[in-house]
CHARMM-style PDB file with segment names, atoms N, HN, CA, C and O in Angstrom:
ATOM      1  N   MET     1       2.886  14.375   7.002  1.00  0.00      PROA
ATOM      2  CA  MET     1       4.312  13.597   7.539  1.00  0.00      PROA
ATOM      3  C   MET     1       5.577  13.828   6.683  1.00  0.00      PROA
ATOM      4  O   MET     1       5.864  13.326   5.597  1.00  0.00      PROA
ATOM      5  N   GLY     2       6.500  15.020   7.701  1.00  0.00      PROA
ATOM      6  HN  GLY     2       6.266  15.428   8.584  1.00  0.00      PROA
ATOM      7  CA  GLY     2       6.953  15.831   5.951  1.00  0.00      PROA
ATOM      8  C   GLY     2       8.186  14.793   5.651  1.00  0.00      PROA
ATOM      9  O   GLY     2       8.523  13.838   6.351  1.00  0.00      PROA
ATOM     10  N   ARG     3       9.036  15.447   3.846  1.00  0.00      PROA
ATOM     11  HN  ARG     3       8.762  16.222   3.278  1.00  0.00      PROA
ATOM     12  CA  ARG     3       9.698  14.212   3.774  1.00  0.00      PROA
ATOM     13  C   ARG     3      10.228  13.692   4.441  1.00  0.00      PROA
ATOM     14  O   ARG     3       9.944  12.505   4.602  1.00  0.00      PROA
ATOM     15  N   GLN     4      11.561  14.448   5.390  1.00  0.00      PROA
ATOM     16  HN  GLN     4      11.791  15.412   5.259  1.00  0.00      PROA
ATOM     17  CA  GLN     4      12.249  13.931   5.603  1.00  0.00      PROA
ATOM     18  C   GLN     4      12.074  12.267   6.877  1.00  0.00      PROA
ATOM     19  O   GLN     4      12.834  11.313   6.715  1.00  0.00      PROA
ATOM     20  N   GLU     5      11.027  12.263   7.966  1.00  0.00      PROA
ATOM     21  HN  GLU     5      10.410  13.038   8.098  1.00  0.00      PROA
ATOM     22  CA  GLU     5      10.095  11.637   8.183  1.00  0.00      PROA
ATOM     23  C   GLU     5       9.890  10.151   6.978  1.00  0.00      PROA
ATOM     24  O   GLU     5      10.428   9.064   7.188  1.00  0.00      PROA
ATOM     25  N   PHE     6       9.082  10.431   5.859  1.00  0.00      PROA
ATOM     26  HN  PHE     6       8.645  11.314   5.689  1.00  0.00      PROA
ATOM     27  CA  PHE     6       8.917   9.661   5.051  1.00  0.00      PROA
ATOM     28  C   PHE     6       9.425   8.739   4.057  1.00  0.00      PROA
ATOM     29  O   PHE     6       8.888   7.772   3.518  1.00  0.00      PROA
ATOM     30  N   VAL     7      11.656   9.726   3.816  1.00  0.00      PROA
ATOM     31  HN  VAL     7      12.093  10.512   4.254  1.00  0.00      PROA
ATOM     32  CA  VAL     7      12.648   9.236   4.166  1.00  0.00      PROA
ATOM     33  C   VAL     7      13.130   8.013   4.887  1.00  0.00      PROA
ATOM     34  O   VAL     7      13.362   6.830   4.635  1.00  0.00      PROA
ATOM     35  N   ASP     8      13.190   9.168   6.296  1.00  0.00      PROA
ATOM     36  HN  ASP     8      13.002  10.128   6.500  1.00  0.00      PROA
ATOM     37  CA  ASP     8      13.873   7.462   7.089  1.00  0.00      PROA
ATOM     38  C   ASP     8      12.745   6.357   6.986  1.00  0.00      PROA
ATOM     39  O   ASP     8      13.148   5.333   6.434  1.00  0.00      PROA
ATOM     40  N   LYS     9      11.511   6.335   7.365  1.00  0.00      PROA
ATOM     41  HN  LYS     9      11.184   7.166   7.813  1.00  0.00      PROA
ATOM     42  CA  LYS     9      10.453   5.023   7.254  1.00  0.00      PROA
ATOM     43  C   LYS     9      10.714   4.279   6.250  1.00  0.00      PROA
ATOM     44  O   LYS     9      11.030   3.130   6.558  1.00  0.00      PROA
ATOM     45  N   THR    10      10.692   4.586   4.853  1.00  0.00      PROA
ATOM     46  HN  THR    10      10.435   5.520   4.603  1.00  0.00      PROA
ATOM     47  CA  THR    10      10.803   4.737   3.714  1.00  0.00      PROA
ATOM     48  C   THR    10      12.557   3.964   2.966  1.00  0.00      PROA
ATOM     49  O   THR    10      12.751   2.923   2.339  1.00  0.00      PROA
ATOM     50  N   GLY    11      13.388   4.910   3.359  1.00  0.00      PROA
ATOM     51  HN  GLY    11      13.231   5.756   3.869  1.00  0.00      PROA
ATOM     52  CA  GLY    11      14.803   4.921   2.836  1.00  0.00      PROA
ATOM     53  C   GLY    11      14.027   4.845   0.473  1.00  0.00      PROA
ATOM     54  O   GLY    11      14.031   4.075  -0.488  1.00  0.00      PROA
ATOM     55  N   ILE    12      13.646   5.978   0.786  1.00  0.00      PROA
ATOM     56  HN  ILE    12      13.643   6.604   1.566  1.00  0.00      PROA
ATOM     57  CA  ILE    12      13.650   6.263  -0.520  1.00  0.00      PROA
ATOM     58  C   ILE    12      14.891   7.333  -0.164  1.00  0.00      PROA
ATOM     59  O   ILE    12      15.558   7.772   0.772  1.00  0.00      PROA
ATOM     60  N   PRO    13      14.679   7.432  -1.782  1.00  0.00      PROA
ATOM     61  CA  PRO    13      16.873   9.000  -1.233  1.00  0.00      PROA
ATOM     62  C   PRO    13      15.787   9.771  -1.416  1.00  0.00      PROA
ATOM     63  O   PRO    13      14.961   9.554  -2.302  1.00  0.00      PROA
ATOM     64  N   LYS    14      15.710  10.870  -0.458  1.00  0.00      PROA
ATOM     65  HN  LYS    14      16.380  11.046   0.262  1.00  0.00      PROA
ATOM     66  CA  LYS    14      14.384  12.729  -0.675  1.00  0.00      PROA
ATOM     67  C   LYS    14      14.842  13.106  -1.804  1.00  0.00      PROA
ATOM     68  O   LYS    14      13.930  13.799  -2.255  1.00  0.00      PROA
ATOM     69  N   ASN    15      16.081  13.088  -2.918  1.00  0.00      PROA
ATOM     70  HN  ASN    15      16.822  12.526  -2.552  1.00  0.00      PROA
ATOM     71  CA  ASN    15      16.152  13.542  -3.929  1.00  0.00      PROA
ATOM     72  C   ASN    15      15.301  12.066  -4.978  1.00  0.00      PROA
ATOM     73  O   ASN    15      14.122  12.178  -5.313  1.00  0.00      PROA
ATOM     74  N   SER    16      15.598  11.616  -5.112  1.00  0.00      PROA
ATOM     75  HN  SER    16      16.556  11.525  -4.840  1.00  0.00      PROA
ATOM     76  CA  SER    16      13.565  10.590  -6.058  1.00  0.00      PROA
ATOM     77  C   SER    16      12.665  11.478  -5.250  1.00  0.00      PROA
ATOM     78  O   SER    16      12.552  12.649  -5.615  1.00  0.00      PROA
ATOM     79  N   LEU    17      12.050  11.081  -4.256  1.00  0.00      PROA
ATOM     80  HN  LEU    17      12.142  10.131  -3.960  1.00  0.00      PROA
ATOM     81  CA  LEU    17      10.884  12.013  -3.635  1.00  0.00      PROA
ATOM     82  C   LEU    17      10.310  13.089  -4.171  1.00  0.00      PROA
ATOM     83  O   LEU    17       9.279  13.315  -4.804  1.00  0.00      PROA
ATOM     84  N   ILE    18      12.075  14.280  -3.388  1.00  0.00      PROA
ATOM     85  HN  ILE    18      12.913  14.097  -2.873  1.00  0.00      PROA
ATOM     86  CA  ILE    18      11.397  15.609  -4.517  1.00  0.00      PROA
ATOM     87  C   ILE    18      11.253  14.795  -6.838  1.00  0.00      PROA
ATOM     88  O   ILE    18      10.392  14.209  -7.494  1.00  0.00      PROA
ATOM     89  N   GLY    19      12.376  15.213  -7.047  1.00  0.00      PROA
ATOM     90  HN  GLY    19      13.076  15.688  -6.514  1.00  0.00      PROA
ATOM     91  CA  GLY    19      12.194  13.878  -8.225  1.00  0.00      PROA
ATOM     92  C   GLY    19      10.378  13.848  -8.265  1.00  0.00      PROA
ATOM     93  O   GLY    19       9.770  14.903  -8.451  1.00  0.00      PROA
ATOM     94  N   ILE    20       9.812  12.841  -8.114  1.00  0.00      PROA
ATOM     95  HN  ILE    20      10.306  11.984  -7.963  1.00  0.00      PROA
ATOM     96  CA  ILE    20       8.490  12.498  -8.598  1.00  0.00      PROA
ATOM     97  C   ILE    20       7.142  12.878  -7.914  1.00  0.00      PROA
ATOM     98  O   ILE    20       6.008  12.494  -8.203  1.00  0.00      PROA
ATOM     99  N   GLU    21       7.661  13.953  -6.677  1.00  0.00      PROA
ATOM    100  HN  GLU    21       8.581  14.265  -6.443  1.00  0.00      PROA
ATOM    101  CA  GLU    21       6.272  15.485  -6.225  1.00  0.00      PROA
ATOM    102  C   GLU    21       6.315  16.440  -7.214  1.00  0.00      PROA
ATOM    103  O   GLU    21       5.220  16.910  -7.524  1.00  0.00      PROA
ATOM    104  N   VAL    22       7.326  16.871  -7.818  1.00  0.00      PROA
ATOM    105  HN  VAL    22       8.215  16.489  -7.567  1.00  0.00      PROA
ATOM    106  CA  VAL    22       7.958  17.562  -9.204  1.00  0.00      PROA
ATOM    107  C   VAL    22       7.292  17.489 -10.028  1.00  0.00      PROA
ATOM    108  O   VAL    22       6.720  18.527 -10.359  1.00  0.00      PROA
ATOM    109  N   GLY    23       7.056  16.424 -10.674  1.00  0.00      PROA
ATOM    110  HN  GLY    23       7.521  15.580 -10.404  1.00  0.00      PROA
ATOM    111  CA  GLY    23       7.072  15.872 -11.819  1.00  0.00      PROA
ATOM    112  C   GLY    23       7.419  14.961 -12.772  1.00  0.00      PROA
ATOM    113  O   GLY    23       6.856  14.201 -13.559  1.00  0.00      PROA
ATOM    114  N   LYS    24       9.064  15.427 -12.299  1.00  0.00      PROA
ATOM    115  HN  LYS    24       9.522  16.045 -11.659  1.00  0.00      PROA
ATOM    116  CA  LYS    24      10.221  14.827 -13.378  1.00  0.00      PROA
ATOM    117  C   LYS    24      10.155  13.866 -13.794  1.00  0.00      PROA
ATOM    118  O   LYS    24      10.302  13.474 -14.952  1.00  0.00      PROA
ATOM    119  N   HSD    25       9.850  13.212 -12.612  1.00  0.00      PROA
ATOM    120  HN  HSD    25       9.730  13.530 -11.671  1.00  0.00      PROA
ATOM    121  CA  HSD    25       9.727  11.374 -12.859  1.00  0.00      PROA
ATOM    122  C   HSD    25       9.315  11.066 -12.270  1.00  0.00      PROA
ATOM    123  O   HSD    25       9.230  11.432 -11.098  1.00  0.00      PROA
ATOM    124  N   GLU    26       8.511   9.621 -13.184  1.00  0.00      PROA
ATOM    125  HN  GLU    26       8.580   9.324 -14.136  1.00  0.00      PROA
ATOM    126  CA  GLU    26       7.161   8.884 -12.797  1.00  0.00      PROA
ATOM    127  C   GLU    26       8.403   7.528 -11.695  1.00  0.00      PROA
ATOM    128  O   GLU    26       9.628   7.410 -11.728  1.00  0.00      PROA
ATOM    129  N   PRO    27       7.378   6.783 -10.894  1.00  0.00      PROA
ATOM    130  CA  PRO    27       8.158   6.897  -9.158  1.00  0.00      PROA
ATOM    131  C   PRO    27       7.603   5.092  -9.709  1.00  0.00      PROA
ATOM    132  O   PRO    27       6.395   4.853  -9.697  1.00  0.00      PROA
ATOM    133  N   GLY    28       8.729   3.839 -10.207  1.00  0.00      PROA
ATOM    134  HN  GLY    28       9.710   4.033 -10.217  1.00  0.00      PROA
ATOM    135  CA  GLY    28       9.100   2.902 -10.131  1.00  0.00      PROA
ATOM    136  C   GLY    28       8.511   2.157  -9.837  1.00  0.00      PROA
ATOM    137  O   GLY    28       7.307   2.413  -9.863  1.00  0.00      PROA
ATOM    138  N   ALA    29       8.846   1.035  -9.459  1.00  0.00      PROA
ATOM    139  HN  ALA    29       9.824   0.827  -9.438  1.00  0.00      PROA
ATOM    140  CA  ALA    29       7.922  -0.169  -8.769  1.00  0.00      PROA
ATOM    141  C   ALA    29       8.387  -0.446  -7.638  1.00  0.00      PROA
ATOM    142  O   ALA    29       8.011  -0.630  -6.480  1.00  0.00      PROA
ATOM    143  N   LYS    30       9.879  -0.423  -8.646  1.00  0.00      PROA
ATOM    144  HN  LYS    30      10.184  -0.273  -9.587  1.00  0.00      PROA
ATOM    145  CA  LYS    30      10.609  -0.498  -6.275  1.00  0.00      PROA
ATOM    146  C   LYS    30       9.468   0.105  -5.623  1.00  0.00      PROA
ATOM    147  O   LYS    30       8.438  -0.358  -5.132  1.00  0.00      PROA
ATOM    148  N   VAL    31      10.198   1.900  -5.829  1.00  0.00      PROA
ATOM    149  HN  VAL    31      11.035   2.276  -6.228  1.00  0.00      PROA
ATOM    150  CA  VAL    31       9.137   2.831  -5.184  1.00  0.00      PROA
ATOM    151  C   VAL    31       7.240   2.582  -4.197  1.00  0.00      PROA
ATOM    152  O   VAL    31       6.662   2.673  -3.114  1.00  0.00      PROA
ATOM    153  N   LEU    32       7.101   2.274  -5.479  1.00  0.00      PROA
ATOM    154  HN  LEU    32       7.571   2.199  -6.359  1.00  0.00      PROA
ATOM    155  CA  LEU    32       5.773   1.577  -5.381  1.00  0.00      PROA
ATOM    156  C   LEU    32       5.995   0.704  -4.142  1.00  0.00      PROA
ATOM    157  O   LEU    32       5.714   1.030  -2.989  1.00  0.00      PROA
ATOM    158  N   ILE    33       6.664  -0.716  -4.632  1.00  0.00      PROA
ATOM    159  HN  ILE    33       6.892  -0.981  -5.569  1.00  0.00      PROA
ATOM    160  CA  ILE    33       6.778  -1.255  -3.917  1.00  0.00      PROA
ATOM    161  C   ILE    33       6.962  -0.472  -1.592  1.00  0.00      PROA
ATOM    162  O   ILE    33       6.377  -0.559  -0.513  1.00  0.00      PROA
ATOM    163  N   THR    34       8.041   0.093  -2.162  1.00  0.00      PROA
ATOM    164  HN  THR    34       8.517   0.165  -3.039  1.00  0.00      PROA
ATOM    165  CA  THR    34       8.360   0.138  -0.864  1.00  0.00      PROA
ATOM    166  C   THR    34       7.157   0.936  -0.246  1.00  0.00      PROA
ATOM    167  O   THR    34       6.833   0.599   0.893  1.00  0.00      PROA
ATOM    168  N   ILE    35       6.490   1.897  -0.814  1.00  0.00      PROA
ATOM    169  HN  ILE    35       6.754   2.171  -1.739  1.00  0.00      PROA
ATOM    170  CA  ILE    35       5.560   2.615  -0.401  1.00  0.00      PROA
ATOM    171  C   ILE    35       4.157   1.804  -0.123  1.00  0.00      PROA
ATOM    172  O   ILE    35       3.414   2.086   0.816  1.00  0.00      PROA
ATOM    173  N   ALA    36       3.934   0.895  -0.949  1.00  0.00      PROA
ATOM    174  HN  ALA    36       4.538   0.667  -1.712  1.00  0.00      PROA
ATOM    175  CA  ALA    36       3.309  -0.171  -0.346  1.00  0.00      PROA
ATOM    176  C   ALA    36       3.418  -1.550   1.390  1.00  0.00      PROA
ATOM    177  O   ALA    36       2.455  -1.993   2.015  1.00  0.00      PROA
ATOM    178  N   GLN    37       4.493  -1.751   1.573  1.00  0.00      PROA
ATOM    179  HN  GLN    37       5.276  -1.390   1.066  1.00  0.00      PROA
ATOM    180  CA  GLN    37       5.314  -1.604   2.267  1.00  0.00      PROA
ATOM    181  C   GLN    37       4.852  -1.111   3.618  1.00  0.00      PROA
ATOM    182  O   GLN    37       4.156  -1.553   4.533  1.00  0.00      PROA
ATOM    183  N   ALA    38       5.528  -0.017   3.362  1.00  0.00      PROA
ATOM    184  HN  ALA    38       6.093   0.342   2.619  1.00  0.00      PROA
ATOM    185  CA  ALA    38       5.370   0.691   4.717  1.00  0.00      PROA
ATOM    186  C   ALA    38       3.844   1.104   4.725  1.00  0.00      PROA
ATOM    187  O   ALA    38       3.733   2.242   5.181  1.00  0.00      PROA
ATOM    188  N   TRP    39       2.862   0.651   4.434  1.00  0.00      PROA
ATOM    189  HN  TRP    39       2.953  -0.274   4.064  1.00  0.00      PROA
ATOM    190  CA  TRP    39       1.493   1.211   4.978  1.00  0.00      PROA
ATOM    191  C   TRP    39      -0.327   0.746   3.993  1.00  0.00      PROA
ATOM    192  O   TRP    39      -1.388   1.336   3.789  1.00  0.00      PROA
ATOM    193  N   PRO    40       0.409  -0.950   3.584  1.00  0.00      PROA
ATOM    194  CA  PRO    40       0.366  -1.690   3.434  1.00  0.00      PROA
ATOM    195  C   PRO    40      -1.679  -1.346   3.101  1.00  0.00      PROA
ATOM    196  O   PRO    40      -2.159  -1.709   2.027  1.00  0.00      PROA
ATOM    197  N   GLU    41      -2.494  -0.714   4.082  1.00  0.00      PROA
ATOM    198  HN  GLU    41      -2.104  -0.419   4.954  1.00  0.00      PROA
ATOM    199  CA  GLU    41      -3.693   0.255   4.036  1.00  0.00      PROA
ATOM    200  C   GLU    41      -3.847   0.166   2.760  1.00  0.00      PROA
ATOM    201  O   GLU    41      -4.810  -0.485   2.354  1.00  0.00      PROA
ATOM    202  N   TYR    42      -2.879   0.837   1.739  1.00  0.00      PROA
ATOM    203  HN  TYR    42      -2.097   1.365   2.069  1.00  0.00      PROA
ATOM    204  CA  TYR    42      -2.952   2.376   0.825  1.00  0.00      PROA
ATOM    205  C   TYR    42      -2.042   1.299  -0.253  1.00  0.00      PROA
ATOM    206  O   TYR    42      -1.196   1.870  -0.940  1.00  0.00      PROA
ATOM    207  N   ALA    43      -2.161  -0.020  -0.405  1.00  0.00      PROA
ATOM    208  HN  ALA    43      -2.849  -0.484   0.152  1.00  0.00      PROA
ATOM    209  CA  ALA    43      -1.826  -0.044  -1.412  1.00  0.00      PROA
ATOM    210  C   ALA    43      -2.376   0.055  -2.880  1.00  0.00      PROA
ATOM    211  O   ALA    43      -2.002   0.778  -3.803  1.00  0.00      PROA
ATOM    212  N   ALA    44      -3.627  -1.123  -2.807  1.00  0.00      PROA
ATOM    213  HN  ALA    44      -3.931  -1.710  -2.056  1.00  0.00      PROA
ATOM    214  CA  ALA    44      -5.020  -0.613  -3.649  1.00  0.00      PROA
ATOM    215  C   ALA    44      -4.616   0.940  -4.352  1.00  0.00      PROA
ATOM    216  O   ALA    44      -3.994   0.936  -5.415  1.00  0.00      PROA
ATOM    217  N   TYR    45      -4.970   2.151  -3.756  1.00  0.00      PROA
ATOM    218  HN  TYR    45      -5.475   2.155  -2.892  1.00  0.00      PROA
ATOM    219  CA  TYR    45      -5.007   2.936  -3.439  1.00  0.00      PROA
ATOM    220  C   TYR    45      -3.932   3.787  -4.076  1.00  0.00      PROA
ATOM    221  O   TYR    45      -4.119   4.819  -4.720  1.00  0.00      PROA
ATOM    222  N   LEU    46      -2.772   3.200  -3.800  1.00  0.00      PROA
ATOM    223  HN  LEU    46      -2.620   2.362  -3.276  1.00  0.00      PROA
ATOM    224  CA  LEU    46      -1.076   3.849  -4.771  1.00  0.00      PROA
ATOM    225  C   LEU    46      -1.207   3.626  -6.190  1.00  0.00      PROA
ATOM    226  O   LEU    46      -1.250   4.352  -7.183  1.00  0.00      PROA
ATOM    227  N   LEU    47      -1.285   1.683  -5.832  1.00  0.00      PROA
ATOM    228  HN  LEU    47      -1.250   1.093  -5.025  1.00  0.00      PROA
ATOM    229  CA  LEU    47      -1.704   1.245  -7.903  1.00  0.00      PROA
ATOM    230  C   LEU    47      -2.862   2.232  -8.548  1.00  0.00      PROA
ATOM    231  O   LEU    47      -2.427   2.873  -9.505  1.00  0.00      PROA
ATOM    232  N   THR    48      -3.965   2.434  -8.291  1.00  0.00      PROA
ATOM    233  HN  THR    48      -4.318   1.913  -7.514  1.00  0.00      PROA
ATOM    234  CA  THR    48      -4.395   2.618  -9.061  1.00  0.00      PROA
ATOM    235  C   THR    48      -5.476   4.104  -8.960  1.00  0.00      PROA
ATOM    236  O   THR    48      -6.513   4.068  -9.623  1.00  0.00      PROA
ATOM    237  N   ASP    49      -5.058   5.834  -7.801  1.00  0.00      PROA
ATOM    238  HN  ASP    49      -4.217   5.864  -7.262  1.00  0.00      PROA
ATOM    239  CA  ASP    49      -5.086   6.389  -7.542  1.00  0.00      PROA
ATOM    240  C   ASP    49      -6.968   6.764  -7.635  1.00  0.00      PROA
ATOM    241  O   ASP    49      -7.733   7.628  -8.062  1.00  0.00      PROA
ATOM    242  N   ASP    50      -6.983   5.527  -6.958  1.00  0.00      PROA
ATOM    243  HN  ASP    50      -6.361   4.824  -6.611  1.00  0.00      PROA
ATOM    244  CA  ASP    50      -8.968   5.470  -6.994  1.00  0.00      PROA
ATOM    245  C   ASP    50      -9.276   5.677  -5.686  1.00  0.00      PROA
ATOM    246  O   ASP    50      -8.734   4.693  -5.184  1.00  0.00      PROA
ATOM    247  N   VAL    51      -9.743   6.242  -4.837  1.00  0.00      PROA
ATOM    248  HN  VAL    51     -10.184   7.042  -5.245  1.00  0.00      PROA
ATOM    249  CA  VAL    51     -10.235   6.373  -3.792  1.00  0.00      PROA
ATOM    250  C   VAL    51     -11.199   5.246  -2.870  1.00  0.00      PROA
ATOM    251  O   VAL    51     -11.004   4.833  -1.727  1.00  0.00      PROA
ATOM    252  N   ASP    52     -12.268   4.942  -3.806  1.00  0.00      PROA
ATOM    253  HN  ASP    52     -12.426   5.278  -4.735  1.00  0.00      PROA
ATOM    254  CA  ASP    52     -13.397   3.703  -4.600  1.00  0.00      PROA
ATOM    255  C   ASP    52     -12.659   2.427  -3.866  1.00  0.00      PROA
ATOM    256  O   ASP    52     -13.296   1.503  -3.360  1.00  0.00      PROA
ATOM    257  N   VAL    53     -11.198   2.514  -3.884  1.00  0.00      PROA
ATOM    258  HN  VAL    53     -10.681   3.265  -4.295  1.00  0.00      PROA
ATOM    259  CA  VAL    53     -11.061   0.770  -4.416  1.00  0.00      PROA
ATOM    260  C   VAL    53     -11.150   0.252  -3.236  1.00  0.00      PROA
ATOM    261  O   VAL    53     -11.214   0.937  -2.215  1.00  0.00      PROA
ATOM    262  N   VAL    54     -11.171  -1.738  -3.269  1.00  0.00      PROA
ATOM    263  HN  VAL    54     -11.119  -2.294  -4.098  1.00  0.00      PROA
ATOM    264  CA  VAL    54     -11.970  -2.350  -2.150  1.00  0.00      PROA
ATOM    265  C   VAL    54     -10.502  -2.414  -2.628  1.00  0.00      PROA
ATOM    266  O   VAL    54     -10.025  -1.952  -3.664  1.00  0.00      PROA
ATOM    267  N   GLN    55      -9.539  -3.500  -1.038  1.00  0.00      PROA
ATOM    268  HN  GLN    55      -9.926  -3.876  -0.196  1.00  0.00      PROA
ATOM    269  CA  GLN    55      -8.979  -3.783  -0.970  1.00  0.00      PROA
ATOM    270  C   GLN    55      -8.784  -5.178  -0.101  1.00  0.00      PROA
ATOM    271  O   GLN    55      -9.229  -5.386   1.028  1.00  0.00      PROA
ATOM    272  N   LYS    56      -7.962  -6.127  -0.963  1.00  0.00      PROA
ATOM    273  HN  LYS    56      -7.600  -5.958  -1.880  1.00  0.00      PROA
ATOM    274  CA  LYS    56      -8.774  -7.572  -0.270  1.00  0.00      PROA
ATOM    275  C   LYS    56      -7.482  -7.707   0.423  1.00  0.00      PROA
ATOM    276  O   LYS    56      -6.358  -7.242   0.232  1.00  0.00      PROA
ATOM    277  N   HSD    57      -8.042  -8.541   1.340  1.00  0.00      PROA
ATOM    278  HN  HSD    57      -8.955  -8.918   1.495  1.00  0.00      PROA
ATOM    279  CA  HSD    57      -7.605  -8.457   2.222  1.00  0.00      PROA
ATOM    280  C   HSD    57      -7.264 -11.230   2.218  1.00  0.00      PROA
ATOM    281  O   HSD    57      -7.738 -12.098   2.952  1.00  0.00      PROA
ATOM    282  N   PRO    58      -6.389 -11.293   1.121  1.00  0.00      PROA
ATOM    283  CA  PRO    58      -7.152 -12.949   1.258  1.00  0.00      PROA
ATOM    284  C   PRO    58      -6.792 -14.063   2.756  1.00  0.00      PROA
ATOM    285  O   PRO    58      -7.250 -15.205   2.802  1.00  0.00      PROA
ATOM    286  N   GLU    59      -6.052 -13.564   3.709  1.00  0.00      PROA
ATOM    287  HN  GLU    59      -5.681 -12.637   3.672  1.00  0.00      PROA
ATOM    288  CA  GLU    59      -6.313 -14.210   5.317  1.00  0.00      PROA
ATOM    289  C   GLU    59      -7.636 -13.976   5.845  1.00  0.00      PROA
ATOM    290  O   GLU    59      -8.511 -14.630   6.411  1.00  0.00      PROA
ATOM    291  N   VAL    60      -7.386 -12.397   5.309  1.00  0.00      PROA
ATOM    292  HN  VAL    60      -6.675 -11.866   4.849  1.00  0.00      PROA
ATOM    293  CA  VAL    60      -9.584 -12.058   6.364  1.00  0.00      PROA
ATOM    294  C   VAL    60     -10.692 -12.750   5.754  1.00  0.00      PROA
ATOM    295  O   VAL    60     -11.593 -13.420   6.259  1.00  0.00      PROA
ATOM    296  N   ASP    61     -10.428 -12.438   4.533  1.00  0.00      PROA
ATOM    297  HN  ASP    61      -9.697 -11.893   4.122  1.00  0.00      PROA
ATOM    298  CA  ASP    61     -11.312 -13.539   3.953  1.00  0.00      PROA
ATOM    299  C   ASP    61     -11.136 -15.201   3.828  1.00  0.00      PROA
ATOM    300  O   ASP    61     -12.193 -15.695   3.434  1.00  0.00      PROA
ATOM    301  N   GLN    62     -10.051 -16.232   4.064  1.00  0.00      PROA
ATOM    302  HN  GLN    62      -9.193 -15.831   4.384  1.00  0.00      PROA
ATOM    303  CA  GLN    62      -9.825 -16.813   4.311  1.00  0.00      PROA
ATOM    304  C   GLN    62     -10.450 -17.271   5.762  1.00  0.00      PROA
ATOM    305  O   GLN    62     -11.198 -18.220   5.999  1.00  0.00      PROA
ATOM    306  N   LEU    63      -9.929 -16.340   6.608  1.00  0.00      PROA
ATOM    307  HN  LEU    63      -9.322 -15.569   6.415  1.00  0.00      PROA
ATOM    308  CA  LEU    63      -9.921 -16.800   8.187  1.00  0.00      PROA
ATOM    309  C   LEU    63     -12.268 -16.806   7.853  1.00  0.00      PROA
ATOM    310  O   LEU    63     -12.925 -17.671   8.432  1.00  0.00      PROA
ATOM    311  N   ALA    64     -13.231 -15.388   6.610  1.00  0.00      PROA
ATOM    312  HN  ALA    64     -12.697 -14.685   6.140  1.00  0.00      PROA
ATOM    313  CA  ALA    64     -13.843 -15.758   7.277  1.00  0.00      PROA
ATOM    314  C   ALA    64     -14.660 -16.976   6.989  1.00  0.00      PROA
ATOM    315  O   ALA    64     -15.666 -17.363   7.584  1.00  0.00      PROA
ATOM    316  N   ARG    65     -13.732 -17.777   5.450  1.00  0.00      PROA
ATOM    317  HN  ARG    65     -12.915 -17.462   4.966  1.00  0.00      PROA
ATOM    318  CA  ARG    65     -14.899 -18.723   4.845  1.00  0.00      PROA
ATOM    319  C   ARG    65     -14.404 -19.721   5.893  1.00  0.00      PROA
ATOM    320  O   ARG    65     -15.418 -20.306   6.274  1.00  0.00      PROA
ATOM    321  N   VAL    66     -13.753 -20.016   6.292  1.00  0.00      PROA
ATOM    322  HN  VAL    66     -12.929 -19.541   5.982  1.00  0.00      PROA
ATOM    323  CA  VAL    66     -13.395 -20.837   7.809  1.00  0.00      PROA
ATOM    324  C   VAL    66     -15.142 -21.111   8.911  1.00  0.00      PROA
ATOM    325  O   VAL    66     -15.910 -22.073   8.936  1.00  0.00      PROA
ATOM    326  N   LEU    67     -15.179 -19.507   9.813  1.00  0.00      PROA
ATOM    327  HN  LEU    67     -14.555 -18.726   9.793  1.00  0.00      PROA
ATOM    328  CA  LEU    67     -16.172 -18.902  10.002  1.00  0.00      PROA
ATOM    329  C   LEU    67     -17.117 -19.307  10.191  1.00  0.00      PROA
ATOM    330  O   LEU    67     -17.452 -19.835  11.251  1.00  0.00      PROA
ATOM    331  N   GLN    68     -18.108 -19.106   8.769  1.00  0.00      PROA
ATOM    332  HN  GLN    68     -17.835 -18.677   7.908  1.00  0.00      PROA
ATOM    333  CA  GLN    68     -18.713 -19.876   8.334  1.00  0.00      PROA
ATOM    334  C   GLN    68     -18.791 -20.612   7.825  1.00  0.00      PROA
ATOM    335  O   GLN    68     -19.714 -20.410   7.036  1.00  0.00      PROA
ATOM    336  N   GLU    69     -18.168 -22.013   7.614  1.00  0.00      PROA
ATOM    337  HN  GLU    69     -17.419 -22.177   8.255  1.00  0.00      PROA
ATOM    338  CA  GLU    69     -17.912 -23.224   7.289  1.00  0.00      PROA
ATOM    339  C   GLU    69     -18.043 -23.608   9.025  1.00  0.00      PROA
ATOM    340  O   GLU    69     -18.996 -24.286   9.411  1.00  0.00      PROA
ATOM    341  N   ALA    70     -17.450 -23.323   9.572  1.00  0.00      PROA
ATOM    342  HN  ALA    70     -16.677 -22.773   9.258  1.00  0.00      PROA
ATOM    343  CA  ALA    70     -18.189 -23.700  10.995  1.00  0.00      PROA
ATOM    344  C   ALA    70     -19.711 -23.186  11.601  1.00  0.00      PROA
ATOM    345  O   ALA    70     -20.563 -23.970  12.020  1.00  0.00      PROA
ATOM    346  N   LYS    71     -19.804 -22.252  11.571  1.00  0.00      PROA
ATOM    347  HN  LYS    71     -19.112 -21.616  11.231  1.00  0.00      PROA
ATOM    348  CA  LYS    71     -21.032 -22.193  12.192  1.00  0.00      PROA
ATOM    349  C   LYS    71     -22.449 -22.491  10.724  1.00  0.00      PROA
ATOM    350  O   LYS    71     -23.585 -22.029  10.620  1.00  0.00      PROA
ATOM    351  N   GLN    72     -22.036 -22.991  10.254  1.00  0.00      PROA
ATOM    352  HN  GLN    72     -21.113 -23.366  10.338  1.00  0.00      PROA
ATOM    353  CA  GLN    72     -22.833 -23.690   9.136  1.00  0.00      PROA
ATOM    354  C   GLN    72     -22.564 -25.256   9.256  1.00  0.00      PROA
ATOM    355  O   GLN    72     -22.885 -26.095   8.414  1.00  0.00      PROA
ATOM    356  N   ALA    73     -21.872 -25.503  10.541  1.00  0.00      PROA
ATOM    357  HN  ALA    73     -21.611 -24.822  11.225  1.00  0.00      PROA
ATOM    358  CA  ALA    73     -21.219 -26.896  10.494  1.00  0.00      PROA
ATOM    359  C   ALA    73     -22.382 -27.201  12.016  1.00  0.00      PROA
ATOM    360  O   ALA    73     -23.090 -28.180  12.249  1.00  0.00      PROA
ATOM    361  N   LYS    74     -22.261 -26.439  12.498  1.00  0.00      PROA
ATOM    362  HN  LYS    74     -21.686 -25.643  12.309  1.00  0.00      PROA
ATOM    363  CA  LYS    74     -23.993 -26.848  13.665  1.00  0.00      PROA
ATOM    364  C   LYS    74     -24.568 -26.960  13.708  1.00  0.00      PROA
ATOM    365  OT1 LYS    74     -25.083 -27.133  14.812  1.00  0.00      PROA
TER     366      LYS     74
END
């Protein structure tokens, strides 16, 4: 994805993005939240910089518990 497509998708100003990319400044919370909302599957990695981090999905975890309880009730 090029810069312009990233800017179009997130609404983050291009100059801000370039400043972050070249190390002029660190991304603030608003930028991180915006990126995490655009790509929620990478939110944990974005915040930790750890490729092995497992991101939790509360809705999926809740559904798994409900299904497990229903299975045990049979």
